[in-house]
N, C-alpha and C positions, 0 to 999 in steps of 0.2 A: 827548634830545640835542641843543644845539645848538651846530654847528661852523661858524664861519667862518672864511676865509681872506682876509687882505688882501695884496692885491700890493705890493712896496715898489718904490718910483721911484728910479731912478739915473740920473745923467748920466755919458754916457760921453765921455770927451773925447781928444783926442790930437794928433798930428801926423806927417804922413807924407811921407817922405825915399826919396830915390835911393840907389845904392847908393856914392855918394861922401858921401852924409849931406846932401845940398841938400835944404830942404823943397820939397813940391808942392804949386803952388796947382790948385785945379780938380779933383783927383781925386775920384770918389764912393766913400763910405766907408758899406759895407752892415752892418747888424747881421748875424752868422751866423743862418742858419735862416731868417732874413726877406728881407723885399723892401722893409724900411722902412730907411731910410738918409738921408746928409746927402753934401755935398760941403766939400771942403777952400778957405779962405778965401786972401785975396791972401798970407798970408803961409805959408800950408800947415799951418795948424792948422784943427781940427773942434770942433761940441761938437755933442751929439746928446741934446737934455733928454728926461726924464722916460721914462725906457726900463723898460720893467716886463720884466724876464728873471727 
């Protein structure tokens, strides 16, 4: 019997805000349980493509 597993890729994206709802640029966003991450851009949003989770 031959079994194979394929990792599914997905994109993680979002925004980071402070307590007043203001978007925060330059914040580091790490994927939980990893050292893989990205930073928010000038408008406080981020995109981390090809995440195998």
